[in-house]
C-alpha atoms as one frame of an Amber mdcrd trajectory, in Angstrom:
protein
  -6.881  -8.840  91.147 -10.636  -8.640  90.725 -12.115  -5.198  90.213 -15.211
  -5.113  92.395 -17.799  -2.458  91.691 -20.752  -1.700  93.954 -24.058  -0.908
  92.302 -27.129   0.458  94.002 -30.290  -1.544  93.330 -33.522   0.208  92.393
 -36.805  -1.761  92.460 -39.304  -0.744  89.776 -42.801  -1.546  91.097 -45.830
  -2.454  88.961 -47.333   0.502  87.162 -43.983   2.324  87.123 -41.005   2.790
  84.820 -37.521   4.237  85.130 -35.257   5.550  82.369 -31.696   6.748  82.738
 -28.385   7.430  81.100 -25.376   5.247  81.989 -24.827   4.999  85.763 -23.802
   2.499  88.449 -27.309   1.267  89.122 -29.285  -1.944  88.685 -33.001  -1.731
  87.913 -35.077  -4.696  89.147 -38.663  -5.762  88.521 -40.106  -8.695  90.494
 -42.551 -10.434  88.206 -45.316 -12.977  88.605 -48.291 -12.488  86.309 -47.035
  -8.946  85.623 -44.752  -8.323  82.636 -41.420  -6.532  82.678 -39.712  -4.951
  79.679 -36.220  -3.488  79.516 -35.103  -1.347  76.583 -31.595  -0.049  75.975
 -29.677   1.859  73.320 -26.040   0.853  73.750 -24.699   3.568  71.451 -26.536
   6.366  73.260 -25.895   4.651  76.615 -29.526   5.006  77.574 -31.807   2.376
  79.064 -34.908   1.783  81.122 -37.291  -0.740  82.609 -41.092  -0.743  82.786
 -43.271  -3.005  84.977 -46.689  -3.632  83.382 -49.737  -4.865  85.250 -52.319
  -5.420  82.469 -52.539  -5.387  78.671 -55.158  -2.609  78.553 -57.716  -0.874
  80.783 -60.520  -3.129  81.982 -63.322  -0.619  81.567 -64.446   2.974  81.850
 -64.291   2.796  85.650 -60.624   1.731  85.752 -58.552   3.198  88.550 -55.125
   2.631  87.055 -52.777   5.169  85.542 -51.598   4.944  81.908 -48.248   3.329
  82.748 -50.125   0.407  84.328 -51.145  -0.902  80.883 -49.052  -2.068  77.937
 -51.218  -0.283  75.370 -50.776   3.131  76.987 -47.620   2.695  79.074 -45.225
   1.523  76.370 -45.605   4.616  74.128 -44.867   6.807  77.169 -41.861   4.652
  78.091 -40.402   4.726  74.560 -40.951   8.487  74.297 -39.063   9.108  77.549
 -36.110   7.043  76.306 -36.107   9.061  73.084 -35.911  12.284  75.108 -32.652
  11.007  76.610 -31.156  10.486  73.159 -32.086   6.932  72.187 -33.115   5.950
  68.670 -35.950   3.461  68.201 -33.999   1.571  65.546 -31.191   0.894  68.050
 -33.334  -0.171  70.994 -32.955  -3.749  72.217 -35.736  -5.351  74.254 -35.852
  -8.035  76.944 -39.259  -9.330  78.085 -40.032 -11.411  81.168 -43.002 -12.384
  83.339 -46.579 -13.257  82.430 -46.448 -16.404  84.566 -49.400 -18.264  86.065
 -47.691 -18.507  89.501 -49.522 -21.481  90.917 -51.558 -24.470  89.838 -53.102
 -23.907  86.425 -56.876 -23.814  86.224 -59.496 -23.424  83.524 -60.051 -19.839
  84.654 -56.337 -19.104  84.279 -56.468 -20.328  80.696 -59.572 -18.306  79.905
 -58.348 -15.062  81.446 -54.646 -15.452  80.474 -53.915 -11.954  81.765 -50.152
 -12.404  81.733 -50.169 -13.971  78.273 -52.275 -11.165  76.837 -49.971  -8.551
  78.367 -46.991 -10.268  76.730 -48.801 -10.375  73.370 -49.733  -6.696  73.556
 -46.167  -5.772  74.498 -44.686  -7.766  71.615 -47.204  -6.308  69.161 -46.322
  -2.737  70.125 -42.598  -3.467  69.898 -43.038  -5.159  66.526 -45.025  -2.240
  65.134 -42.353   0.162  66.376 -39.571  -1.902  64.798 -37.879  -2.731  68.106
 -36.010  -6.043  68.262 -36.573  -8.501  71.126 -33.195 -10.074  71.910 -34.222
 -12.047  75.006 -37.550 -13.414  76.155 -38.619 -15.651  79.071 -42.363 -15.461
  79.534 -45.198 -17.670  80.782 -44.603 -20.745  82.882 -45.517 -21.180  86.526
 -42.765 -19.397  88.437 -41.952 -15.816  89.325 -38.744 -14.127  88.218 -36.664
 -10.966  88.489 -35.842  -8.869  85.426 -32.708  -6.761  85.877 -31.135  -4.023
  83.784 -27.577  -2.935  84.572 -27.441   0.747  83.588 -23.643   0.652  83.569
 -23.244  -2.176  81.052 -26.744  -1.930  79.479 -27.082  -5.688  79.979 -30.404
  -7.280  80.901 -30.804 -10.542  82.803 -33.710 -12.738  83.913 -33.332 -14.616
  87.196 -35.720 -17.025  88.947 -36.760 -15.690  92.336 -35.192 -18.061  94.787
 -33.243 -17.810  98.004 -29.735 -19.060  97.405 -29.105 -18.881 101.163 -31.428
 -21.838 101.792 -29.358 -24.718 103.158 -29.991 -28.413 102.891 -32.882 -29.744
 104.945 -32.037 -31.016 108.410 -34.098 -32.979 110.872 -37.463 -31.278 111.332
 -39.047 -30.967 114.783 -42.785 -31.416 114.302 -44.813 -29.547 116.943 -47.658
 -31.388 118.637 -50.976 -29.779 119.536 -49.716 -28.803 123.015 -46.724 -26.977
 121.517 -49.034 -25.162 119.112 -51.400 -24.148 121.896 -48.428 -22.923 123.936
 -47.359 -20.852 120.928 -50.832 -19.346 120.694 -50.673 -18.471 124.389 -47.393
 -16.613 123.802 -49.029 -14.249 121.299 -49.773 -11.085 123.250 -53.368  -9.979
 123.427 -55.021  -7.303 121.296 -55.107  -3.811 122.844 -58.420  -3.133 124.548
 -59.106  -0.159 122.302 -59.193  -2.507 119.301 -61.868  -4.676 120.924 -63.953
  -1.600 121.617 -63.662  -0.334 118.053 -64.406  -3.765 116.573 -67.550  -3.870
 118.679 -68.527  -0.356 117.557 -68.032  -1.275 113.897 -69.951  -4.541 114.244
 -72.891  -2.845 115.918 -72.745   0.183 113.638 -73.119   2.470 116.655 -70.253
   4.902 116.824 -69.224   8.415 115.936 -65.908   9.878 114.929 -65.713  11.576
 118.312 -66.137   8.198 120.047 -63.323   6.646 117.991 -61.008   9.592 118.535
 -61.632   9.536 122.271 -60.762   5.825 122.519 -57.561   6.272 120.527 -56.319
   9.230 122.565 -56.685   7.260 125.805 -54.164   4.620 124.628 -50.638   6.060
 124.442 -49.125   3.011 122.740 -51.758   2.934 120.009 -51.456   6.704 119.551
 -47.693   6.397 119.037 -48.114   3.555 116.543 -50.776   5.514 114.693 -48.429
   8.480 114.342 -45.652   6.221 113.073 -47.814   4.503 110.468 -49.371   7.740
 109.239 -45.890   9.130 108.590 -44.995   6.063 106.518 -45.866   5.396 102.876
 -48.376   2.597 103.524 -51.437   4.678 102.799 -50.223   6.495  99.740 -49.760
   9.920 101.256 -47.483  10.821 104.112 -49.162  12.759 106.885 -46.398  14.783
 108.474 -47.878  15.170 111.922 -46.535  15.244 115.446 -49.832  15.235 117.329
 -52.615  12.674 117.511 -55.222  15.437 117.171 -53.807  16.471 113.799 -53.735
  12.861 112.614 -57.348  12.276 113.641 -58.542  15.362 111.780 -56.593  14.539
 108.599 -57.554  10.860 108.504 -61.300  11.148 108.904 -63.623   8.470 110.260
 -63.240   5.590 107.773 -59.508   5.997 107.264 -59.047   6.165 111.029 -60.552
   2.703 111.532 -58.331   1.123 108.895 -55.143   2.879 109.959 -55.812   2.116
 113.608 -56.296  -1.596 112.904 -53.096  -1.680 110.851 -51.128   0.100 113.572
 -52.496  -2.207 116.261 -51.537  -5.394 114.416 -48.204  -4.316 112.919 -46.181
  -5.877 115.745 -47.854  -9.260 115.216 -46.387  -9.543 111.709 -42.832  -8.360
 112.355 -41.014 -11.578 111.574 -37.565 -12.112 110.093 -36.760 -13.648 106.749
 -36.308 -17.389 106.755 -39.883 -18.030 107.835 -43.091 -17.141 106.012 -41.605
 -13.782 104.971 -39.390 -13.767 101.906 -38.180 -10.248 102.624 -38.117  -7.925
 105.599 -41.681  -6.979 106.476 -43.102  -9.400 103.911 -45.949 -10.705 106.087
 -47.040  -7.233 107.136 -46.819  -5.867 103.590 -48.951  -8.766 102.387 -51.477
  -8.232 105.190 -51.791  -4.498 104.485 -52.038  -5.070 100.734 -54.715  -7.742
 101.102 -56.647  -5.490 103.493 -56.593  -2.553 101.069 -57.657  -4.771  98.203
 -60.485  -6.277 100.304 -61.719  -2.763 101.004 -61.693  -1.865  97.308 -63.433
  -5.116  96.357 -66.162  -4.408  98.911 -66.634  -0.920  97.485 -66.638  -2.105
  93.881 -69.128  -4.921  94.463 -71.105  -3.107  97.166 -71.470  -6.490  98.828
 -70.501  -5.484 102.351 -69.074  -2.790 104.620 -65.549  -1.860 103.418 -64.176
  -1.434 106.948 -65.153  -4.997 107.885 -63.598  -6.299 104.659 -60.415  -4.373
 105.452 -60.157  -5.890 108.932 -60.710  -9.428 107.622 -58.002  -8.939 104.979
 -55.604  -7.607 107.575 -56.084 -10.646 109.836 -56.517 -13.466 107.310 -52.953
 -14.816 107.756 -52.649 -14.269 111.511 -52.119 -18.026 111.937 -48.737 -17.684
 110.225 -47.572 -15.626 113.201 -48.072 -18.699 115.391 -46.590 -21.279 113.009
 -43.660 -18.994 112.184 -42.323 -19.831 115.663 -41.902 -23.443 114.497 -40.443
 -22.817 111.032 -36.796 -23.056 112.105 -35.253 -26.115 110.500 -38.371 -26.718
 108.424 -37.841 -23.603 106.286 -35.805 -25.354 103.543 -38.571 -27.959 103.261
 -41.274 -25.293 102.910 -39.182 -23.267 100.476 -38.511 -26.253  98.227 -42.138
 -27.391  98.225 -43.746 -23.993  97.606 -41.168 -22.131  95.513 -39.480 -24.896
  93.525 -42.106 -27.642  93.351 -45.116 -25.305  93.141 -47.045 -27.008  95.942
 -49.689 -25.087  97.856 -48.528 -23.914 101.254 -51.341 -25.465 103.274 -50.434
 -28.949 101.954 -46.849 -28.545 103.175 -48.128 -27.202 106.496 -50.409 -30.212
 106.935 -47.496 -32.569 106.299 -45.119 -30.912 108.766 -47.351 -29.334 111.397
 -50.453 -31.505 111.080 -52.447 -28.260 110.914 -52.658 -25.266 108.564 -52.206
 -21.554 109.175 -55.901 -20.841 108.516 -56.918 -23.366 111.177 -54.402 -21.997
 113.679 -55.493 -18.465 112.829 -59.091 -19.341 113.657 -57.940 -20.799 116.997
 -56.098 -17.579 117.817 -59.070 -15.459 116.729 -61.358 -17.496 118.971 -59.009
 -16.976 121.899 -59.142 -13.240 121.205 -62.968 -13.488 121.088 -63.117 -11.797
 117.680 -66.506 -11.549 115.909 -67.676 -14.835 114.364 -67.650 -13.495 110.797
 -63.934 -12.598 111.117 -63.110 -16.005 112.589 -65.029 -17.616 109.709 -63.089
 -15.612 107.102 -59.735 -16.417 108.710 -60.579 -20.144 108.783 -61.950 -20.318
 105.212 -60.013 -17.761 103.166 -58.566 -20.617 101.091 -61.929 -22.350 100.659
 -64.619 -19.643 100.855 -67.374 -22.088  99.883 -66.909 -23.788 103.278 -67.714
 -20.596 105.192 -70.689 -20.948 107.512 -71.103 -17.460 108.981 -70.231 -15.106
 106.122 -69.461 -16.604 102.721 -69.354 -13.137 101.142 -66.587 -11.954 103.469
 -64.571 -15.160 102.979 -64.917 -14.783  99.192 -63.697 -11.188  99.284 -60.619
 -12.211 101.301 -59.915 -15.181  98.992 -60.030 -12.991  95.864 -57.814 -10.312
  97.399 -55.321 -12.913  98.630 -55.250 -14.579  95.214 -54.566 -11.307  93.395
 -51.805 -10.417  95.850 -50.150 -13.815  95.336 -50.192 -13.431  91.547 -49.224
  -9.790  91.116 -47.002  -8.982  94.111 -44.302 -11.635  94.324 -41.234 -12.016
  96.488 -42.871 -11.090  99.809 -43.948 -14.417 101.312 -43.987 -18.153 100.640
 -47.653 -18.647  99.827 -49.178 -19.175  96.375 -52.861 -19.705  95.691 -54.671
 -21.416  92.836 -57.673 -19.971  91.010 -60.037 -22.862  91.718 -62.616 -20.726
  93.531 -62.585 -17.585  91.344 -65.869 -18.195  89.540 -67.956 -18.974  92.612
 -66.309 -16.265  94.690 -67.013 -13.631  92.054 -70.594 -14.816  91.808 -71.009
 -14.724  95.587 -69.927 -11.076  95.772 -71.971 -10.174  92.698 -69.263  -9.581
  90.093 -68.926 -11.070  86.619 -65.830 -13.092  85.718 -65.269 -10.802  82.731
 -64.757  -7.997  85.256 -61.804  -9.768  86.875 -59.135  -7.675  85.077 -60.864
  -4.511  86.291 -60.702  -5.897  89.834 -56.932  -6.124  89.470 -56.983  -2.413
  88.703 -58.276  -1.809  92.231 -54.896  -2.765  93.695 -53.898   0.458  95.507
 -50.768   1.878  93.809 -48.983   2.377  97.125 -48.863  -1.384  97.657 -46.397
  -1.600  94.790 -44.182   0.972  96.504 -43.499  -1.273  99.489 -39.727  -1.676
  99.304 -37.796  -4.876  98.767 -35.259  -4.071 101.438 -33.115  -7.072 100.585
 -32.327  -5.257  97.313 -31.304  -1.992  98.966 -27.728  -2.578  97.899 -26.055
  -5.381  95.923 -22.457  -6.211  95.029 -21.402  -7.380  91.562 -18.042  -8.380
  90.085 -17.018  -6.723  86.790
């Protein structure tokens, strides 16, 4: 009779580590360009896993914490294992990640962020006398590094959905079906239109914003819910909208309000564009936060406008997600196994792409022209006609999200437009690693709910 043991799964996000003595737990790191390292001392029954974002800080203005970087994070990680009783001479290492995750470009080769993180990690391990017993780094695909704290065994798995069935006959929607799907998307709350207009015209006060919010009970409830979540890095334990408004402040109110208003649009199930529960919304929030930070760092535009554009850039996926159905295996194979860009697969099946559909939806909502432009051209910012700066900011944020936060959605982007996009927003290519440091840490805390609990056979 098989002895079945249930282990709890613990995701280790980028810029974090976890060390422990022997226990019934599996540590997981989902890796794209990031690098994961597991270390274990079998005799002491001690192990841990660290998820590294970059090889070293990108400059004096870096926003990351020490564990984010190989050069500063690994000494901390090794020291914590030693405190639990491990000996450096007995530690065994497994390294994974550092992939390109997408079509290779000249910029990828020049920057080689993942490769340099791997090299720095190996150099530190070599200097410390720690043996690497397993290594799977580089390549073009994301993976999952796991450490079983019960057996002290490490494993590297490709990130794929083994529930995907064989492809069946695909129903290709025509333009009428797509327009009907757009019509089914419920309209934006009126308060959002008012606030978008206020932001665009630059004529508003905090009192005006607060007054509009308090008049909409649904938005107020959603705002309370989101503020008591972990999305914005600090939980605001509040049971009144007045308390929330005071604690958020003007700028944070705009961003949180927009996120609360659009949360319902992105609540899709797995088996469509989302690879995990809440994947589309997590990606939208993360891209929005990164757009805001890019706008602040480059001083190229208003951060609140950048945030809104990042939040809405993939709104077209909400429409096309209604037609995924039987086509999901096709999309999964093309994007995750054959490394094809999502919009090419969309064009083949739907005859239209999510950025085009998103622009159609945004036009129906009568959104500002610069937001429509960014939604339509976030894959090709050089084609933007109304606001090339905004489209470039969204492209860069979307690209970074696709490379460094894997396992949330189907899409992967190439780096073809990095140089021109950086130039358009006034940043040097050499500064690109420091841009990655602007990823808000709380984005990495968004849970992989599919890993909440796993079953393994001894």
